[in-house]
C-alpha positions in Angstrom: 65.9 -77.0 -49.4 64.6 -80.5 -48.6 62.5 -81.1 -45.5 61.7 -84.5 -44.2 59.6 -85.3 -41.2 59.6 -88.9 -39.9 59.1 -90.9 -36.8 57.7 -89.4 -33.6 57.7 -85.8 -34.8 55.6 -86.8 -37.9 53.2 -88.6 -35.6 52.8 -85.6 -33.3 52.3 -83.3 -36.3 49.7 -85.7 -37.8 47.8 -85.9 -34.5 47.9 -82.1 -34.1 46.7 -81.7 -37.7 43.7 -84.0 -37.1 42.8 -82.3 -33.8 42.9 -78.9 -35.4 40.6 -80.0 -38.2 38.3 -82.0 -35.9 37.9 -79.2 -33.3 35.4 -77.1 -35.3 33.3 -80.2 -36.0 33.4 -81.1 -32.3 32.4 -77.6 -31.2 29.7 -77.5 -33.9 28.3 -80.8 -32.6 28.2 -79.4 -29.1 26.4 -76.2 -30.3 23.9 -78.0 -32.5 22.9 -80.5 -29.8 24.3 -83.7 -31.2 23.8 -86.9 -29.0 27.5 -87.8 -29.0 29.6 -84.6 -29.2 33.1 -85.9 -28.4 36.4 -85.1 -30.1 37.1 -88.7 -30.9 33.7 -89.1 -32.6 34.4 -85.9 -34.5 37.7 -87.3 -35.7 35.8 -90.6 -36.6 33.2 -88.7 -38.6 35.9 -86.8 -40.6 37.7 -90.1 -41.3 34.6 -91.9 -42.4 33.6 -88.9 -44.5 37.0 -88.9 -46.2 36.8 -92.7 -46.9 33.3 -92.3 -48.4 34.6 -89.4 -50.5 37.5 -91.5 -51.7 35.3 -94.5 -52.5 32.9 -92.3 -54.5 35.7 -90.9 -56.6 37.1 -94.3 -57.2 33.7 -95.9 -58.1 32.0 -93.0 -59.9 35.0 -91.0 -61.1 35.3 -87.2 -61.0 31.5 -86.9 -60.5 31.9 -88.5 -57.2 33.3 -85.2 -55.8 29.8 -83.7 -56.2 28.4 -86.4 -53.8 31.2 -86.0 -51.2 29.2 -83.6 -49.0 26.4 -86.2 -48.7 29.0 -88.7 -47.4 30.2 -86.2 -44.8 26.6 -85.3 -43.8 25.7 -89.0 -43.4 28.9 -89.6 -41.2 27.9 -86.6 -39.1 24.3 -87.9 -38.8 25.2 -91.5 -37.7 28.5 -91.0 -35.8 27.7 -87.8 -34.0 24.0 -88.6 -33.6 22.1 -85.8 -35.3 19.2 -85.6 -37.7 19.8 -84.9 -41.4 19.0 -81.2 -40.9 21.1 -81.2 -37.8 24.0 -82.5 -39.8 23.5 -79.8 -42.3 23.5 -77.2 -39.6 26.5 -78.8 -38.0 28.4 -78.6 -41.3 27.5 -74.9 -41.7 28.7 -74.1 -38.2 31.9 -76.2 -38.6 32.5 -74.3 -41.9 32.3 -71.0 -40.1 34.8 -72.4 -37.6 37.2 -73.2 -40.4 36.8 -69.7 -41.7 37.6 -68.4 -38.2 40.7 -70.6 -38.1 41.8 -69.4 -41.5 41.6 -65.8 -40.3 43.5 -66.6 -37.1 46.3 -68.4 -39.0 46.5 -65.7 -41.6 46.9 -62.9 -39.0 44.0 -60.9 -40.5 42.1 -60.5 -37.2 42.9 -57.0 -35.8 44.5 -57.2 -32.3 45.6 -60.8 -32.8 49.0 -61.0 -34.5 48.4 -64.4 -36.0 50.7 -67.3 -36.3 53.7 -66.8 -38.6 53.4 -69.4 -41.3 55.8 -68.3 -44.0 58.9 -66.4 -45.0 59.1 -62.8 -46.2 57.3 -63.7 -49.5 57.7 -62.0 -52.9 56.4 -58.5 -53.5 55.6 -57.5 -57.1 
């Protein structure tokens, strides 16, 4: 089965995807006391972090992946307005938010049915 998503539905899907991934960063910025904790700045910090990660991989090669977290920490520091240790704490809190989202989408949380994301699967 081929699935193609183009036009306005693709744009809506992309915006939703970005908001879902930026929401934990935004909430973490609010919790850690960043100077500029807005959703748009959280999106900007993630975009800048991704661009820095890409440039590091292009310029340094596979070893650039090891420096990628530093790029994200610097983007959190300058775009969201935290100290370096604040950006480390922000990254840890956002990571915990990503774990919570993973549990929610997997249906693992008791009492919350989860969001169905796949078919019946294969049982061995």
